[in-house]
C-alpha positions in Angstrom: -9.4 -8.3 36.4 -5.8 -9.2 35.4 -6.9 -12.8 34.8 -9.7 -11.6 32.6 -7.3 -9.4 30.7 -4.8 -12.3 30.1 -7.6 -14.6 29.1 -9.1 -12.2 26.6 -5.9 -10.9 25.1 -3.5 -13.8 25.7 -0.9 -11.1 26.6 1.0 -10.0 29.7 0.4 -6.4 31.0 3.1 -5.0 28.8 1.2 -6.1 25.7 3.6 -8.9 24.9 3.7 -10.9 22.8 2.2 -8.9 20.0 -1.0 -10.7 18.9 -1.0 -12.7 22.1 0.4 -16.1 23.1 -1.6 -18.9 21.4 -4.1 -16.3 20.0 -6.4 -19.1 18.8 -7.2 -19.6 22.5 -8.6 -16.1 23.1 -12.1 -15.8 24.3 -14.5 -12.9 24.5 -14.8 -10.7 27.6 -18.2 -12.1 28.2 -17.0 -15.7 28.0 -14.1 -14.9 30.4 -16.5 -13.2 32.8 -18.8 -16.2 32.8 -15.9 -18.6 33.3 -14.7 -16.6 36.3 -18.2 -16.5 37.9 -20.8 -19.1 37.0 -18.5 -21.7 35.7 -16.0 -21.4 38.6 -18.9 -22.0 41.0 -19.9 -25.1 39.0 -16.3 -26.3 38.8 -15.9 -26.2 42.6 -19.3 -27.9 43.1 -20.7 -24.8 44.7 -23.4 -23.8 42.2 -26.1 -24.3 44.8 -24.6 -21.6 47.0 -22.7 -19.4 44.5 -23.1 -18.2 40.9 -25.7 -15.7 39.6 -27.0 -13.1 42.0 -30.1 -14.6 43.4 -31.8 -14.7 46.7 -30.0 -17.0 49.2 -26.7 -17.3 47.3 -23.4 -15.9 48.4 -22.0 -13.0 46.4 -18.9 -10.9 46.1 -19.6 -7.7 44.3 -17.4 -5.2 42.6 -18.5 -1.8 41.3 -16.5 -0.5 38.3 -16.4 2.9 36.8 -17.1 1.6 33.3 -18.9 -1.3 31.7 -16.0 -3.6 31.1 -18.0 -5.6 28.5 -17.9 -2.5 26.3 -14.4 -1.2 26.6 -11.2 -2.5 25.0 -9.5 -5.1 27.2 -6.2 -3.1 27.2 
C-alpha cells in the first residue's frame, strides 16, 4: 500500500515534497494497482500462474475497509 501511495502521489508519507517529486510521473490509483498486480506477473514471466483472479491461478488477497480506488491517496 505504501508503494501505491508513493507511485500515485510521488510523495513520502509526510506529504513531502509538496506537489510530489517529479509530479509529471504520477499515475492514477487504478494504473498503480494494475502495475502491482497484472503487470508485475507479466514482468516476472508468471502471467500463466499469477495475475487476475481466475480458476487455477495463485492469488494473494487483501480485504480493505474502504474501496481504495475511490478514496484520496493520502
